[in-house]
C-alpha positions in Angstrom: -35.7 17.5 36.8 -35.7 13.8 37.6 -35.2 12.5 41.1 -31.7 11.2 40.3 -30.8 14.6 38.8 -32.0 16.3 42.0 -29.8 13.9 44.0 -26.8 14.7 41.9 -27.4 18.5 42.1 -27.6 18.2 45.9 -24.0 17.0 45.7 -22.9 19.9 43.5 -19.4 21.5 43.8 -19.2 24.4 41.3 -15.4 24.8 41.7 -15.0 21.1 40.9 -17.3 21.5 37.9 -14.9 24.2 36.6 -12.0 21.9 37.2 -13.7 19.0 35.3 -14.6 21.3 32.4 -11.0 22.1 31.9 -10.1 18.5 31.8 -12.8 17.4 29.4 -12.9 20.1 26.6 -15.1 17.9 24.4 -18.0 18.5 26.7 -20.3 21.5 27.0 -19.8 22.9 30.5 -23.6 23.4 30.7 -23.9 19.6 30.8 -21.7 19.4 33.9 -23.1 19.5 37.5 -19.9 19.2 39.4 -20.0 16.0 41.5 -16.9 14.3 42.7 -16.3 10.7 41.6 -16.4 9.2 45.2 -19.9 10.8 45.7 -21.1 9.4 42.3 -19.9 5.9 43.4 -21.6 6.3 46.8 -24.8 7.1 45.0 -24.4 4.1 42.8 -24.0 1.9 45.9 -27.2 3.3 47.3 -29.1 2.8 44.0 -27.7 -0.5 42.8 -30.2 -3.2 42.3 -33.3 -0.9 42.8 -36.1 -0.3 40.3 -35.1 3.3 40.3 -31.6 2.4 39.0 -33.1 0.1 36.4 -35.4 2.9 35.1 -32.5 5.3 35.0 -30.3 2.9 33.0 -33.1 2.5 30.5 -33.4 6.2 30.0 -30.6 6.8 27.5 -29.2 9.2 26.4 -28.7 11.1 29.7 -28.6 14.9 29.9 -25.6 15.4 32.3 -22.0 14.2 32.4 -22.5 13.0 36.0 -25.5 10.9 34.9 -23.2 9.1 32.5 -20.7 8.6 35.3 -23.4 7.3 37.6 -24.5 4.9 34.8 -20.9 3.7 34.5 -20.7 3.2 38.2 -23.9 1.2 38.2 -22.6 -1.1 35.4 -19.4 -1.7 37.5 -21.6 -3.1 40.3 -23.3 -5.8 38.2 -21.8 -9.1 39.3 -23.3 -11.3 36.5 -21.0 -11.3 33.5 -23.7 -11.6 30.9 -25.9 -9.0 32.5 -22.9 -6.6 32.9 -21.9 -7.0 29.3 -25.5 -6.5 28.1 -25.7 -3.2 30.1 -22.2 -2.2 28.9 -22.9 -2.8 25.2 -26.1 -0.7 25.4 -24.2 2.2 27.1 -21.0 2.3 25.1 -22.4 4.2 22.1 -23.5 7.0 24.5 -20.0 7.6 26.1 -18.9 11.0 24.8 -15.7 11.8 26.8 -12.5 10.2 28.1 -13.3 10.5 31.8 -16.5 8.5 31.7 -14.8 6.0 29.5 -11.8 5.5 31.8 -13.8 5.2 35.1 -15.7 2.3 33.7 -13.9 -0.8 35.0 -16.3 -3.7 35.7 -14.9 -6.0 38.4 -16.6 -9.1 37.0 -14.4 -9.0 33.9 -11.5 -10.3 35.9 -13.1 -13.8 36.0 -14.1 -13.9 32.3 -11.0 -12.8 30.4 -11.4 -15.3 27.6 -14.9 -14.1 26.7 -13.9 -10.5 27.3 -11.0 -10.7 24.8 -13.4 -11.5 21.9 -15.5 -8.5 22.9 -12.4 -6.3 22.9 -11.6 -7.4 19.3 -15.0 -6.1 18.2 -14.7 -2.9 20.1 -11.3 -2.1 18.5 -12.9 -2.5 15.1 -16.0 -0.4 15.9 -14.7 2.9 14.5 -16.2 4.7 17.5 -13.7 6.8 19.5 -14.7 5.9 23.0 -15.6 2.3 22.3 -12.1 1.8 20.9 -10.6 3.6 23.8 -12.5 1.4 26.2 -11.3 -1.7 24.4 -7.7 -0.5 24.7 -8.3 0.3 28.4 -9.5 -3.3 28.9 -6.4 -4.7 27.2 -4.2 -2.5 29.5 -6.1 -3.5 32.7 -6.4 -7.2 32.1 -3.8 -8.5 29.7 -0.4 -7.1 30.6 0.3 -9.4 33.6 -0.4 -13.1 34.0 -2.7 -13.4 31.0 -0.3 -11.6 28.7 0.5 -12.8 25.2 2.6 -10.9 22.5 -0.4 -11.0 20.1 -2.2 -8.5 22.4 0.5 -5.9 21.5 -0.4 -6.2 17.8 -4.1 -5.9 18.8 -3.5 -2.7 20.7 -1.5 -1.3 17.7 -4.3 -2.1 15.2 -7.0 0.5 15.5 -6.5 2.9 12.5 -7.6 6.0 14.2 -6.4 9.6 14.1 -8.6 10.6 17.1 -6.6 12.1 19.9 -8.3 10.1 22.7 -7.6 6.8 20.9 -4.0 7.7 20.2 -3.4 8.8 23.8 -4.8 5.5 25.1 -2.6 3.6 22.7 0.4 5.5 24.0 -0.6 4.7 27.6 -1.0 1.1 26.7 2.5 0.8 25.2 4.1 2.9 28.0 2.6 0.4 30.5 3.7 -2.5 28.3 7.2 -1.2 28.4 7.0 -1.2 32.2 5.4 -4.7 32.5 6.5 -6.6 29.3 9.6 -4.7 28.2 11.1 -7.4 26.0 7.9 -8.0 24.1 7.0 -4.3 23.7 10.4 -2.9 22.8 10.3 -4.1 19.1 7.3 -1.9 18.5 9.4 1.1 19.5 12.7 -0.1 17.9 11.1 -0.9 14.6 8.8 2.2 14.6 5.6 0.1 14.3 3.5 2.8 15.9 2.4 6.2 14.4 5.0 8.9 15.1 2.9 10.8 17.7 2.0 7.6 19.5 5.6 6.4 19.4 6.9 9.5 21.0 4.1 9.8 23.5 4.6 6.2 24.6 8.3 6.9 25.2 7.5 10.1 27.1 5.0 8.2 29.4 7.5 5.4 29.9 10.2 7.9 30.9 7.8 9.4 33.4 7.0 6.0 35.0 8.7 4.8 38.2 8.2 1.2 37.0 10.6 1.5 34.1 14.3 1.0 35.0 16.9 3.7 34.6 18.8 1.5 32.1 15.6 1.0 30.0 14.8 4.7 30.1 18.3 5.6 28.9 17.8 3.4 25.8 14.3 4.6 25.2 15.6 8.2 25.0 17.7 7.2 22.0 14.6 6.0 20.2 12.6 9.2 20.2 11.9 10.5 16.7 11.7 14.0 15.4 8.5 15.3 14.0 
């Protein structure tokens, strides 16, 4: 057992491991330790910038789910855009579950949205489930507010994937777009430009959102399709 693995096992909560195992059915429970995300992030703060962290980030693939989460948390703490992107590109092929994918939100990206957008285009064409999901997540986080452009909706609708975790993130993206950019996003629903499952799931998530008005929800209900 490595020193970092030992530190993670010292934070173990077996009930939480069982909870996480139910939420991430694509992972073998034997690869889960059971460490809560705040504890993982606290460990990342303690390790960030150390030689131990650098060695850990070079040692891919990792054995445990929480090691991947720790790796993601360490990437988030890199303040140099180029360095962060280099570490991220190296790590993306090793992401094997939605939870690790979705916790990875580097703060430095907020200041480099033009360069990030070109990376997103490549990730969406990668053919890799969690790389595509990460790209969609970045579109959702960074390009639905002040930096929004209608072309990004077409970009989000573009990955030709039947993978559940890609389809679900696409639905989340369009549900959020219906909350933040309703007029631009609505034609994708009205004209049925999304796959049937994604279409209905996006409407469902929009109906569950407190950010979508009652008037808009009433109309969206009329646009649900039958399987």
